[in-house]
One Martini backbone bead per residue (centre of mass of N, CA, C, O) as a GRO file, in nm:
protein
   78
    1UNK     BB    1   0.877  -0.872  -0.204
    2UNK     BB    2   0.759  -0.874  -0.536
    3UNK     BB    3   0.526  -0.666  -0.662
    4UNK     BB    4   0.292  -0.648  -0.929
    5UNK     BB    5   0.104  -0.351  -1.018
    6UNK     BB    6   0.060  -0.115  -0.818
    7UNK     BB    7   0.062   0.152  -0.976
    8UNK     BB    8  -0.167   0.071  -1.173
    9UNK     BB    9  -0.389   0.019  -0.962
   10UNK     BB   10  -0.400   0.303  -0.847
   11UNK     BB   11  -0.457   0.456  -1.112
   12UNK     BB   12  -0.717   0.300  -1.188
   13UNK     BB   13  -0.883   0.355  -0.930
   14UNK     BB   14  -0.892   0.660  -0.977
   15UNK     BB   15  -1.013   0.661  -1.263
   16UNK     BB   16  -1.272   0.516  -1.196
   17UNK     BB   17  -1.392   0.706  -0.982
   18UNK     BB   18  -1.371   0.969  -1.167
   19UNK     BB   19  -1.579   0.816  -1.379
   20UNK     BB   20  -1.811   0.652  -1.185
   21UNK     BB   21  -1.680   0.399  -1.089
   22UNK     BB   22  -1.600   0.080  -0.968
   23UNK     BB   23  -1.354  -0.078  -0.746
   24UNK     BB   24  -1.137  -0.363  -0.755
   25UNK     BB   25  -0.882  -0.530  -0.578
   26UNK     BB   26  -0.639  -0.772  -0.683
   27UNK     BB   27  -0.459  -1.090  -0.570
   28UNK     BB   28  -0.192  -1.302  -0.658
   29UNK     BB   29  -0.020  -1.532  -0.451
   30UNK     BB   30   0.150  -1.667  -0.676
   31UNK     BB   31   0.249  -1.413  -0.879
   32UNK     BB   32   0.228  -1.118  -0.727
   33UNK     BB   33  -0.034  -0.978  -0.855
   34UNK     BB   34  -0.183  -0.660  -0.917
   35UNK     BB   35  -0.532  -0.545  -0.967
   36UNK     BB   36  -0.792  -0.355  -1.143
   37UNK     BB   37  -1.151  -0.350  -1.151
   38UNK     BB   38  -1.425  -0.246  -1.321
   39UNK     BB   39  -1.746  -0.104  -1.224
   40UNK     BB   40  -2.058   0.021  -1.222
   41UNK     BB   41  -2.096  -0.109  -0.918
   42UNK     BB   42  -2.112  -0.256  -0.602
   43UNK     BB   43  -2.309  -0.500  -0.727
   44UNK     BB   44  -2.049  -0.590  -0.866
   45UNK     BB   45  -1.883  -0.885  -0.992
   46UNK     BB   46  -1.652  -1.152  -0.974
   47UNK     BB   47  -1.584  -1.480  -1.010
   48UNK     BB   48  -1.370  -1.672  -0.822
   49UNK     BB   49  -1.175  -1.967  -0.931
   50UNK     BB   50  -0.915  -1.887  -0.803
   51UNK     BB   51  -0.745  -1.954  -0.503
   52UNK     BB   52  -0.504  -1.717  -0.554
   53UNK     BB   53  -0.743  -1.508  -0.567
   54UNK     BB   54  -0.789  -1.182  -0.415
   55UNK     BB   55  -0.970  -0.946  -0.249
   56UNK     BB   56  -0.830  -0.630  -0.115
   57UNK     BB   57  -1.040  -0.407  -0.237
   58UNK     BB   58  -1.208  -0.084  -0.243
   59UNK     BB   59  -1.154   0.157  -0.441
   60UNK     BB   60  -0.926   0.362  -0.319
   61UNK     BB   61  -0.582   0.273  -0.333
   62UNK     BB   62  -0.284   0.265  -0.198
   63UNK     BB   63   0.014   0.153  -0.187
   64UNK     BB   64   0.013   0.104   0.126
   65UNK     BB   65  -0.245  -0.054   0.145
   66UNK     BB   66  -0.155  -0.289  -0.041
   67UNK     BB   67   0.089  -0.377   0.117
   68UNK     BB   68  -0.049  -0.432   0.387
   69UNK     BB   69  -0.259  -0.628   0.289
   70UNK     BB   70  -0.053  -0.844   0.188
   71UNK     BB   71   0.101  -0.881   0.450
   72UNK     BB   72  -0.152  -0.997   0.601
   73UNK     BB   73  -0.194  -1.242   0.431
   74UNK     BB   74   0.093  -1.379   0.494
   75UNK     BB   75   0.058  -1.368   0.813
   76UNK     BB   76  -0.190  -1.572   0.823
   77UNK     BB   77  -0.037  -1.824   0.689
   78UNK     BB   78   0.164  -1.875   0.942
   0.00000   0.00000   0.00000
């Protein structure tokens, strides 16, 4: 499975934390794309209206963290 955006998500999560922001990492199970969104604090979020998009983590996530979390999502669906 080819997941798009992992390196960028890791880089952005580190940048966000180092800038004093809070990060949440999201994954689209349909497009297989991962991305990070920055927030002012942990009490901020976006409402997910697309059922194919899930929040897979908060704070700094490594490439390994992201891959393992996504594998777990697909293993639960089986």
